[in-house]
C-alpha positions as CSV (number, residue, x, y, z in Angstrom):
1,M,0.0,0.0,0.0
2,E,1.5,3.9,-0.9
3,L,0.8,6.9,0.1
4,L,0.0,8.3,-3.2
5,Q,-3.1,5.9,-3.0
6,L,-4.1,6.8,0.5
7,Q,-4.3,10.4,-0.6
8,Y,-6.2,9.8,-3.7
9,F,-8.1,7.7,-1.8
10,L,-9.6,10.5,0.0
11,A,-9.0,12.8,-2.5
12,V,-12.4,10.9,-3.9
13,A,-13.9,9.5,-0.7
14,R,-14.9,13.2,0.2
15,L,-16.1,14.1,-2.8
16,E,-17.1,10.9,-4.7
17,H,-16.5,12.4,-8.4
18,M,-14.0,11.0,-10.0
19,T,-13.7,13.6,-12.4
20,E,-14.0,16.7,-9.6
21,A,-11.3,14.5,-8.1
22,A,-8.9,13.9,-10.2
23,R,-9.1,17.8,-11.4
24,N,-8.7,18.6,-7.8
25,L,-5.8,17.3,-8.0
26,H,-4.2,17.5,-11.0
27,V,-4.2,14.4,-12.4
28,T,-5.7,12.4,-15.0
29,Q,-9.2,10.6,-14.2
30,S,-8.0,7.2,-15.9
31,S,-4.4,7.7,-13.6
32,L,-6.4,8.8,-10.7
33,S,-8.9,5.4,-11.4
34,K,-6.3,3.2,-12.1
35,T,-4.3,4.2,-8.7
36,I,-8.2,3.6,-6.5
37,Q,-8.5,0.2,-7.9
38,R,-4.6,-1.1,-7.2
39,L,-5.5,0.0,-3.4
40,E,-8.9,-2.1,-4.1
41,E,-7.0,-4.8,-4.8
42,D,-4.2,-4.6,-2.3
43,L,-6.8,-4.5,-0.1
44,G,-9.1,-7.6,-1.7
45,V,-12.7,-5.6,-1.5
46,P,-14.7,-3.0,-3.3
47,L,-14.1,0.6,-1.7
48,F,-16.7,2.5,-3.4
49,D,-20.8,1.4,-5.0
50,R,-19.9,3.0,-8.7
51,S,-22.5,4.4,-11.0
52,G,-20.6,6.1,-13.7
53,R,-18.4,9.1,-12.5
54,R,-20.3,8.9,-9.8
55,L,-18.8,7.0,-6.4
56,R,-20.4,6.5,-2.9
57,L,-18.4,4.7,0.2
58,N,-19.8,1.2,0.3
59,E,-19.1,-0.3,4.5
60,F,-16.0,-1.3,3.8
61,G,-15.3,2.6,2.3
62,S,-16.8,3.9,5.0
63,K,-14.2,2.2,8.0
64,F,-11.4,2.4,5.4
65,L,-11.4,6.3,5.0
66,L,-11.2,6.8,9.3
67,R,-8.1,3.9,9.4
68,A,-6.9,6.6,6.2
69,E,-7.7,9.9,7.9
70,R,-6.3,9.0,10.9
71,A,-2.7,7.6,9.5
72,L,-2.4,11.0,7.0
73,F,-2.7,13.4,9.1
74,E,-0.3,11.8,12.2
75,L,2.7,11.6,8.7
76,E,1.9,15.5,8.6
77,Q,2.0,16.2,12.3
78,G,5.2,14.3,12.0
79,K,6.0,16.4,9.3
80,Q,5.3,19.6,11.1
81,E,7.3,18.8,14.3
82,I,10.2,18.0,12.4
83,S,10.2,21.1,10.6
84,D,9.1,23.2,13.9
85,L,12.5,21.7,15.6
86,S,14.5,21.9,12.4
87,K,13.4,25.4,13.1
88,Q,12.0,25.8,9.7
89,E,9.3,27.3,10.9
90,H,6.1,27.1,9.4
91,S,4.8,30.1,7.0
92,T,1.4,29.7,6.9
93,L,-1.3,29.6,10.0
94,E,-4.4,28.0,8.8
95,L,-7.2,29.6,10.5
96,A,-10.7,29.3,10.8
97,V,-13.8,31.7,12.4
98,T,-17.4,31.4,12.9
99,T,-17.2,35.1,14.4
100,A,-14.8,37.7,12.3
101,S,-15.3,40.4,14.4
102,T,-12.9,40.6,16.9
103,L,-9.7,39.0,13.8
104,P,-8.8,42.1,12.4
105,N,-7.7,42.9,15.6
106,I,-6.3,39.9,16.8
107,L,-4.2,39.4,13.6
108,R,-2.5,42.9,13.6
109,E,-1.5,41.8,17.2
110,F,-0.3,38.6,16.0
111,R,1.9,40.5,13.0
112,K,3.2,43.3,15.5
113,K,4.6,39.5,17.9
114,R,5.4,37.9,14.4
115,P,5.6,39.6,10.8
116,D,7.7,36.8,9.6
117,I,4.4,34.6,9.6
118,Q,1.4,34.3,7.2
119,F,-2.3,32.8,7.7
120,H,-4.8,32.3,5.9
121,V,-8.8,32.7,7.3
122,Q,-11.7,30.6,6.3
123,M,-15.0,31.9,7.2
124,L,-17.2,28.6,8.0
125,T,-20.4,27.7,9.1
126,T,-20.7,25.6,12.8
127,Q,-20.9,22.4,11.0
128,E,-17.8,23.3,8.3
129,M,-15.8,24.1,11.1
130,V,-16.2,20.7,12.7
131,T,-15.2,18.8,9.4
132,L,-12.1,20.9,9.7
133,L,-11.1,20.6,13.3
134,N,-11.9,16.5,13.1
135,R,-9.7,16.5,10.4
136,G,-6.9,18.3,11.6
137,E,-6.5,21.1,9.0
138,V,-6.7,24.1,10.6
139,D,-4.5,25.5,13.6
140,Y,-7.2,27.5,15.3
141,C,-11.0,28.2,15.1
142,L,-12.3,31.0,17.0
143,S,-16.0,30.0,17.2
144,S,-19.1,31.3,18.5
145,P,-21.1,28.7,19.6
146,P,-18.1,26.8,21.7
147,L,-17.5,23.3,19.9
148,T,-16.9,19.7,22.3
149,G,-16.0,16.7,20.5
150,E,-13.4,13.8,20.7
151,N,-11.2,15.3,19.3
152,I,-11.4,18.7,19.9
153,E,-10.0,21.4,23.0
154,C,-12.4,23.7,23.7
155,Q,-11.1,27.1,25.7
156,I,-13.8,30.0,26.1
157,V,-11.8,33.3,25.8
158,F,-14.5,35.7,26.1
159,I,-18.0,36.0,27.0
160,D,-20.2,38.8,24.5
161,P,-22.8,40.2,24.9
162,I,-25.5,40.1,22.1
163,L,-27.4,43.9,21.6
164,V,-30.8,45.2,19.3
165,A,-29.6,47.6,16.4
166,V,-31.8,50.0,15.6
167,P,-31.9,52.6,12.9
168,K,-31.6,55.7,14.5
169,E,-35.5,56.9,12.7
170,H,-36.9,53.6,14.6
171,R,-39.9,53.5,17.0
172,L,-37.2,52.6,19.5
173,A,-34.4,54.6,18.9
174,D,-35.5,56.7,22.5
175,R,-34.7,53.3,24.3
176,S,-31.3,52.1,26.2
177,S,-32.6,48.2,27.0
178,I,-35.6,46.8,25.0
179,S,-37.2,42.7,26.3
180,L,-37.8,40.7,23.8
181,T,-41.3,39.8,23.6
182,E,-41.2,43.7,22.0
183,L,-39.7,42.4,19.2
184,R,-42.4,39.9,18.3
185,D,-43.1,41.9,15.3
186,E,-40.5,43.4,13.5
187,R,-38.2,42.2,11.0
188,F,-34.7,41.5,10.9
189,V,-31.6,41.3,9.0
190,G,-29.3,38.5,9.9
191,V,-26.5,35.8,9.4
192,K,-27.6,32.7,7.8
193,K,-28.8,29.5,10.0
194,G,-25.9,27.1,10.8
195,F,-23.8,30.5,11.8
196,G,-23.8,30.3,15.6
197,T,-24.8,33.4,17.2
198,R,-27.5,33.3,14.6
199,D,-29.0,29.9,15.6
200,L,-28.1,30.8,20.0
201,V,-30.6,34.3,18.9
202,D,-32.8,31.6,17.4
203,S,-33.3,29.3,20.1
204,I,-33.5,32.1,22.9
205,C,-36.6,33.8,21.2
206,Q,-38.3,30.8,20.5
207,S,-38.1,30.4,24.4
208,A,-39.6,34.2,24.5
209,G,-42.4,32.4,22.4
210,F,-41.4,33.7,18.9
211,S,-39.4,33.2,16.1
212,P,-37.8,36.3,14.1
213,I,-38.9,37.4,10.7
214,Y,-35.8,37.8,9.1
215,V,-35.8,39.8,5.2
216,Y,-32.0,39.4,4.6
217,E,-30.1,36.3,5.2
218,G,-26.5,36.9,4.3
219,D,-22.7,35.1,5.0
220,E,-21.4,38.6,5.7
221,P,-22.0,39.6,9.1
222,A,-20.2,42.7,8.7
223,R,-22.5,43.4,6.4
224,L,-25.2,43.9,8.6
225,S,-24.8,47.2,10.3
226,A,-25.3,49.2,6.7
227,L,-28.4,47.0,5.9
228,V,-30.3,48.5,9.6
229,E,-28.6,52.2,8.7
230,A,-30.1,51.1,5.4
231,E,-33.2,50.5,7.6
232,I,-33.5,47.2,6.1
233,G,-34.3,45.3,9.4
234,I,-33.2,45.7,12.7
235,A,-30.2,43.4,13.5
236,F,-29.4,41.0,17.3
237,I,-25.4,42.3,16.7
238,P,-22.8,41.2,19.3
239,S,-20.6,44.2,21.5
240,T,-17.7,42.9,19.5
241,A,-19.1,43.4,15.8
242,R,-20.7,46.9,17.0
243,F,-19.9,49.9,14.6
244,S,-19.9,53.0,15.6
245,R,-22.4,54.4,13.2
246,E,-24.1,57.5,12.9
247,H,-27.4,56.1,12.5
248,I,-27.5,53.1,14.1
249,K,-28.2,52.9,18.5
250,Y,-27.6,50.1,20.0
251,L,-30.4,48.6,23.0
252,Q,-29.5,46.0,25.2
253,V,-31.9,43.1,26.0
254,Q,-33.7,43.1,29.7
255,N,-34.0,39.8,31.4
256,H,-32.6,37.5,29.3
257,E,-29.0,36.3,28.9
258,L,-28.3,37.1,25.3
259,V,-24.8,36.6,25.1
260,R,-22.4,34.6,23.2
261,E,-19.8,32.4,24.4
262,I,-16.8,32.7,22.1
263,A,-14.3,29.9,22.0
264,L,-11.1,28.8,21.2
265,L,-11.0,25.4,19.1
266,S,-7.7,23.0,18.5
267,H,-7.1,19.6,17.8
268,K,-6.5,17.7,20.9
269,S,-3.9,15.5,18.4
270,R,-2.7,18.7,15.8
271,Y,1.5,18.9,16.7
272,I,0.9,23.0,18.0
273,S,4.0,24.5,16.1
274,Q,5.6,27.5,18.2
275,A,4.0,30.1,16.1
276,A,0.8,28.5,16.5
277,L,1.9,28.6,20.2
278,E,2.1,32.0,20.2
279,F,-1.3,33.4,18.5
280,R,-3.0,31.3,21.1
281,E,-1.1,33.5,23.9
282,V,-2.0,37.1,21.4
283,V,-5.6,35.4,21.5
284,V,-6.6,35.4,25.4
285,E,-4.3,38.7,25.9
286,Y,-6.7,40.6,23.5
287,F,-9.5,38.9,24.8
288,E,-8.5,40.3,28.9
289,S,-7.7,43.6,27.9
290,I,-11.0,43.8,26.1
291,S,-12.6,42.2,29.3
292,Q,-11.4,45.0,31.6
């Protein structure tokens, strides 16, 4: 069994399509197909149920996928550890976020400390983040809500109140606080389901006896303030995502623990480089500074 066979198998297993997998691997489809066939011959069983170019993992393939992912994960961790020990520092930190409002300040502070380190950031839904975490494909995730799992290390770094943003001309703009039930008939702008803050807010509103009515659902949280300012709707916005806009008023929510927990997540078995350790220090220090 060859390493290349495992790498090709993972690509096909995740996409379940031979043509797309070949394109992502930058190999010919015939070469990819032959490699998978040799792997199946080595194992003595088929790993996929086939229908044209579409493939679906069978029972053998599903079991083997778990072992193959673990084997390649450990090899990648060994490569990273050797690189770190030999002082060939990683050039890029892999980061994922479900909450991006604090990220610019955190990255600015980290760049001051380690200007030689680059970073790659992905904005993801909660489920997408879980997938990357379980594969060990990111150094850290900044997530709300916190996530738990067998392989997930979770450190809560901040408790963030969620506010109600209304336009300055809104009927509630002269208030400093409001109860959730008073928002029953309002129109909201928000992010799509699957983002942690949206799911949290929907759940708390339902416990208060109503479901928010959304006139806009997107995947860019930073756009919500502009939509509120344009009087498209009101929004639930975490305090760390609040913008100093002249035409928006932020109201506190009465009688409800409408807060989100922000957590720093990592894979328990992923090798943590010195740069990644320093990034964690920057994150913790940043949230300590805004908590004071």
